[in-house]
N, C-alpha and C positions, 0 to 999 in steps of 0.2 A: 772087606765088605762090611757095611753097617746094616743094622736091622732097625726098623722104625716101628714104634707103637703109635697108633694114631686114633683120633676120634673124628667122626664125621656126623653131620647133622643134616636132616632134610626139611623141606617145607611143611611136612606133616608133624613136625616136632619129635621125630624119632632120632635116637642117637645110636651109633654103632661104633664099637671099639675093636680094633684088630691090630695085626702086625704084618710087616712086609719089608722087602728090600728096596722097593721102588714105590714111593707114595703116589707120585703123579700117575703112574701106570695103573696102580691099584684103584685110585679114585676114578679113572676112566672106565675101569671094569664095573665099579659100583654104579656109575652113571650110564651104563650100557653103550658107551662109545666103543669099547672093545668087548669081545665075547666074554661071557660070564656064565656061571652055573645058574640054570633057571630055577633051582630049588633053594637058592641062598636067601637069607633074610633080606638083604638089601635089594635083590632083584624083585622080590614080592612087594617091597615097599615103594616101588617106583624109582624115579631118578631125581635129579636136582639135589644130590648130596654135595655138601660143602665141607672142606677140611676145617676143623675148629681147633685141633691140637695135635702136636706130634713131639716125640722124644726119640733120640738116637741111642742105640746100644751097640756094643762091639760084638756081642754073640747072640745067636738065636735064643739060647736058653735064658739070657737076661731079658730079652724082649718078651718071650713067652711068660716069664714070671711076672713082669710088670703088667702085661695084658690081663692076666688072671687077677692080679691085685686090683686093677681098675674095674674090671667087670664085677668083682665080688663086692665092691663098695657102692654099687648102684642100687 
């Protein structure tokens, strides 16, 4: 199983960085096509999220480390 670090962008100029095992399914959750947590950042920011970047990693720990690295450089 691969883990993916991804960045998405919406029409309000917001960027979100996260990680997942299924980028397409996760994007559908961000866009409210599939159920999502109503208190999440992307839920509150509306829909129309577009994938702008992704990277693949062999382990969850590698993906988490890269996600933290990307978030800290913003």
